[in-house]
ChimeraX commands (.cxc) that place a marker at each C-alpha (Angstrom):
marker #1 position 99.02,36.58,-14.58 radius 0.5
marker #1 position 95.74,35.52,-12.78 radius 0.5
marker #1 position 95.78,33.08,-10.18 radius 0.5
marker #1 position 93.83,29.89,-10.77 radius 0.5
marker #1 position 90.66,29.66,-8.63 radius 0.5
marker #1 position 91.18,28.02,-5.27 radius 0.5
marker #1 position 88.90,25.24,-4.25 radius 0.5
marker #1 position 87.05,26.07,-1.01 radius 0.5
marker #1 position 87.91,23.62,1.90 radius 0.5
marker #1 position 85.55,20.70,2.32 radius 0.5
marker #1 position 82.28,21.39,4.44 radius 0.5
marker #1 position 83.31,18.63,6.64 radius 0.5
marker #1 position 86.37,16.27,7.56 radius 0.5
marker #1 position 84.23,13.14,6.97 radius 0.5
marker #1 position 80.88,11.86,6.31 radius 0.5
marker #1 position 80.79,10.81,9.93 radius 0.5
marker #1 position 81.76,14.34,11.31 radius 0.5
marker #1 position 79.14,15.99,9.14 radius 0.5
marker #1 position 76.36,13.53,10.38 radius 0.5
marker #1 position 77.43,14.36,14.04 radius 0.5
marker #1 position 77.27,18.01,13.60 radius 0.5
marker #1 position 74.18,17.87,11.52 radius 0.5
marker #1 position 72.73,16.08,14.48 radius 0.5
marker #1 position 73.76,18.41,16.90 radius 0.5
marker #1 position 72.21,21.21,14.73 radius 0.5
marker #1 position 68.78,19.67,14.60 radius 0.5
marker #1 position 68.98,18.89,18.30 radius 0.5
marker #1 position 69.76,22.69,18.94 radius 0.5
marker #1 position 66.87,23.99,16.70 radius 0.5
marker #1 position 64.50,21.62,18.09 radius 0.5
marker #1 position 65.15,22.64,21.60 radius 0.5
marker #1 position 64.35,26.19,20.66 radius 0.5
marker #1 position 67.57,27.50,22.28 radius 0.5
marker #1 position 68.44,29.53,19.33 radius 0.5
marker #1 position 67.73,33.21,18.43 radius 0.5
marker #1 position 66.39,33.69,14.80 radius 0.5
marker #1 position 69.84,34.73,13.44 radius 0.5
marker #1 position 71.33,31.56,15.10 radius 0.5
marker #1 position 68.67,29.51,13.84 radius 0.5
marker #1 position 69.02,30.99,10.26 radius 0.5
marker #1 position 72.83,30.29,10.42 radius 0.5
marker #1 position 72.39,27.03,11.81 radius 0.5
marker #1 position 69.73,26.17,8.79 radius 0.5
marker #1 position 72.28,27.39,6.32 radius 0.5
marker #1 position 75.15,25.24,8.00 radius 0.5
marker #1 position 72.73,22.21,7.93 radius 0.5
marker #1 position 71.92,22.63,4.33 radius 0.5
marker #1 position 75.83,22.62,3.58 radius 0.5
marker #1 position 76.22,19.63,5.64 radius 0.5
marker #1 position 73.29,17.81,3.91 radius 0.5
marker #1 position 74.50,18.37,0.47 radius 0.5
marker #1 position 78.12,17.38,1.58 radius 0.5
marker #1 position 76.40,13.88,2.98 radius 0.5
marker #1 position 74.42,13.53,-0.14 radius 0.5
marker #1 position 77.32,13.82,-2.49 radius 0.5
marker #1 position 79.36,11.64,-0.29 radius 0.5
marker #1 position 76.69,8.98,-0.44 radius 0.5
marker #1 position 76.11,9.45,-4.16 radius 0.5
marker #1 position 80.04,9.07,-4.77 radius 0.5
marker #1 position 80.09,5.74,-2.50 radius 0.5
marker #1 position 76.93,4.34,-4.48 radius 0.5
marker #1 position 78.80,5.08,-7.97 radius 0.5
marker #1 position 82.14,3.37,-6.55 radius 0.5
marker #1 position 79.89,0.41,-5.41 radius 0.5
marker #1 position 78.18,0.01,-8.73 radius 0.5
marker #1 position 81.65,0.22,-10.51 radius 0.5
marker #1 position 82.94,-2.63,-8.11 radius 0.5
marker #1 position 79.69,-4.67,-8.85 radius 0.5
marker #1 position 79.94,-4.49,-12.54 radius 0.5
marker #1 position 80.83,-7.98,-13.76 radius 0.5
marker #1 position 82.27,-8.79,-10.37 radius 0.5
marker #1 position 79.18,-10.00,-8.17 radius 0.5
marker #1 position 77.07,-12.56,-9.40 radius 0.5
marker #1 position 74.08,-13.96,-7.76 radius 0.5
marker #1 position 74.90,-17.34,-6.08 radius 0.5
marker #1 position 72.91,-20.15,-5.08 radius 0.5
marker #1 position 71.48,-19.80,-1.49 radius 0.5
marker #1 position 72.93,-22.13,0.95 radius 0.5
marker #1 position 70.47,-24.96,1.77 radius 0.5
marker #1 position 68.38,-24.27,-1.36 radius 0.5
marker #1 position 66.85,-27.40,-3.07 radius 0.5
marker #1 position 69.60,-28.55,-5.45 radius 0.5
marker #1 position 67.99,-32.09,-5.89 radius 0.5
marker #1 position 70.04,-33.75,-3.22 radius 0.5
marker #1 position 68.15,-35.09,-0.32 radius 0.5
marker link #1:1,2 radius 0.2
marker link #1:2,3 radius 0.2
marker link #1:3,4 radius 0.2
marker link #1:4,5 radius 0.2
marker link #1:5,6 radius 0.2
marker link #1:6,7 radius 0.2
marker link #1:7,8 radius 0.2
marker link #1:8,9 radius 0.2
marker link #1:9,10 radius 0.2
marker link #1:10,11 radius 0.2
marker link #1:11,12 radius 0.2
marker link #1:12,13 radius 0.2
marker link #1:13,14 radius 0.2
marker link #1:14,15 radius 0.2
marker link #1:15,16 radius 0.2
marker link #1:16,17 radius 0.2
marker link #1:17,18 radius 0.2
marker link #1:18,19 radius 0.2
marker link #1:19,20 radius 0.2
marker link #1:20,21 radius 0.2
marker link #1:21,22 radius 0.2
marker link #1:22,23 radius 0.2
marker link #1:23,24 radius 0.2
marker link #1:24,25 radius 0.2
marker link #1:25,26 radius 0.2
marker link #1:26,27 radius 0.2
marker link #1:27,28 radius 0.2
marker link #1:28,29 radius 0.2
marker link #1:29,30 radius 0.2
marker link #1:30,31 radius 0.2
marker link #1:31,32 radius 0.2
marker link #1:32,33 radius 0.2
marker link #1:33,34 radius 0.2
marker link #1:34,35 radius 0.2
marker link #1:35,36 radius 0.2
marker link #1:36,37 radius 0.2
marker link #1:37,38 radius 0.2
marker link #1:38,39 radius 0.2
marker link #1:39,40 radius 0.2
marker link #1:40,41 radius 0.2
marker link #1:41,42 radius 0.2
marker link #1:42,43 radius 0.2
marker link #1:43,44 radius 0.2
marker link #1:44,45 radius 0.2
marker link #1:45,46 radius 0.2
marker link #1:46,47 radius 0.2
marker link #1:47,48 radius 0.2
marker link #1:48,49 radius 0.2
marker link #1:49,50 radius 0.2
marker link #1:50,51 radius 0.2
marker link #1:51,52 radius 0.2
marker link #1:52,53 radius 0.2
marker link #1:53,54 radius 0.2
marker link #1:54,55 radius 0.2
marker link #1:55,56 radius 0.2
marker link #1:56,57 radius 0.2
marker link #1:57,58 radius 0.2
marker link #1:58,59 radius 0.2
marker link #1:59,60 radius 0.2
marker link #1:60,61 radius 0.2
marker link #1:61,62 radius 0.2
marker link #1:62,63 radius 0.2
marker link #1:63,64 radius 0.2
marker link #1:64,65 radius 0.2
marker link #1:65,66 radius 0.2
marker link #1:66,67 radius 0.2
marker link #1:67,68 radius 0.2
marker link #1:68,69 radius 0.2
marker link #1:69,70 radius 0.2
marker link #1:70,71 radius 0.2
marker link #1:71,72 radius 0.2
marker link #1:72,73 radius 0.2
marker link #1:73,74 radius 0.2
marker link #1:74,75 radius 0.2
marker link #1:75,76 radius 0.2
marker link #1:76,77 radius 0.2
marker link #1:77,78 radius 0.2
marker link #1:78,79 radius 0.2
marker link #1:79,80 radius 0.2
marker link #1:80,81 radius 0.2
marker link #1:81,82 radius 0.2
marker link #1:82,83 radius 0.2
marker link #1:83,84 radius 0.2
marker link #1:84,85 radius 0.2
view
């Protein structure tokens, strides 16, 4: 019997840790301290982290849209001219 495919571990533990690692990669590449091979590996890792961050933000955006649907309504601004003087 074939084993079900295992999902690969997440690229990062959290959005924040992915951003921190991505910033570190960018700083290393900008400083020019990496060899060609290291630069290619860093670029690949950066692309993975970027996709993880984009996917995480997209999921958060979808959750916000679900929460907002029918729940939040525009309220009158405080201090708006309501006819009272």
